[in-house]
N, C-alpha and C positions, 0 to 999 in steps of 0.2 A: 420597399420604398414606393411612396405614392408620388406620381408625376402629375403636375398641374400646369395649366396654361392660363395666361391672363391676356385676353384680347384687347384690354384697355391700354396695355403698354405699347410703346413705339417699337420695342425690340421684337423682331420677327419670332413667330412661334417656334420654328425649328431651332433657333438659337436658344430660346428658353428651355426646350427639351434637352438640347446638347449640354447646356450649362448645368442643369439639374442632375444629369447623369454623371458629369465630371465631378460635381460636388459629392454625389453619392458614392463614387469610387474613392474619392479622397477621404470621406468620412467612414469608410469601410461598411457602408450600408449595402453596397454592391460589391460582391467578392469575385475574384478571378474565376473564370469559367461558369459564372452564373448566367443563366439565360434571361434575356430581356423579353418582354412581350413581343409577339409578332407585330409587324407593321400594321396589318389590318386590325388586330385586336386593340392595339394602343390607340389607333386612329378612332375606332368606334367608341372606346372607353372615354376618350377626351372630346369626342364630337368634332374632330378636325379631319381634314383631307389626308388620305393615306400618303399622298406625295409629300406632305409636310413632314410626316414621321420618317419617310424614306430619306428625305434630305438631311434630317438630323442624324439618322443612322449612318448615312454615307459620309457625313462630316466626321463623325466619331470614328468610323472605320479608317478614313484617310489619315486621321491624327493618331491612330494606333490604340485608341481606347477600347474598341470592340473588334471582334473578329466575326465574320459571317461564315456560318457553317450550314451546309445544305440540309443536314438533318436536324440540327438544333436551332437554326436561325441565328439571330444576333446574340452573342455571348460576350461577357466582359473578358478582355484580353488577359492572359496569364500574367503579363507584365507590360508596363508601358515605358519604353526606353526614353531616356533624356538625350535625344539625338540633336544633330546640328540644326535641323529645320525647326524643332521645338525651341531651341535656344535662341534662334533668330527671331521667331515670333514673340517669345517672352521678352527679349531685349527691346523689341519695337514697342510692345505694350508698356513696359516699365519706363521707357524713354518718354513716351507721351504723358504718362502719369507724373513723371518727374518734372516735365516741362510745365504741366498744369499746376503742380504744387509750387514750382518756382514763380510762376506768374502771380500766384496768390500770396507770395512772400512767405511760404512755409519754409522753416529751416530744414537743413539737410538732416539734422539729428531727429527732428519730428517726423520727417518723411521716412527715414530708416526705421524708426521706432514703430510707425504705423505699418510698414511692410512686415516687420517681425511679428507684430500683433496679429495681422491678417493671416500670415503663414501658420502661426501657432494656434490660431483661433478657429480652425475648421472643426466644427462640432458635429455631433451626431446628425443634425438636420442639414449639414452641408453648408451652413451659413456662418458668418462671423458671429461668435458669441457676443452677446451684449453684456456690458459690465455695469 
């Protein structure tokens, strides 16, 4: 899986990296126990500060997506539990999206349909498939 950053986006670079890795795991491009590049190597490859990569890895570790191993470095976690903290965060994110959809007068059925489409549409590149 190739990671990229876009400095033109308002989204912080560490979040871009975090999100790409999560998409890679969901799309099975990154498999359990697979090693990620070292912080220094990834920072050098992308031309970014190593603290930015470190921040992305720390977020992924805190969320259970990766495990830090002294010998192997960062590796994809064997499994990612659907714990209470995740459900709380997911609920908060869905609530905001639902509120935005409602403000734009999107029907409940259309919102649920779009949610299903997005869930089912995680493709090999980790993005929603275009139709």
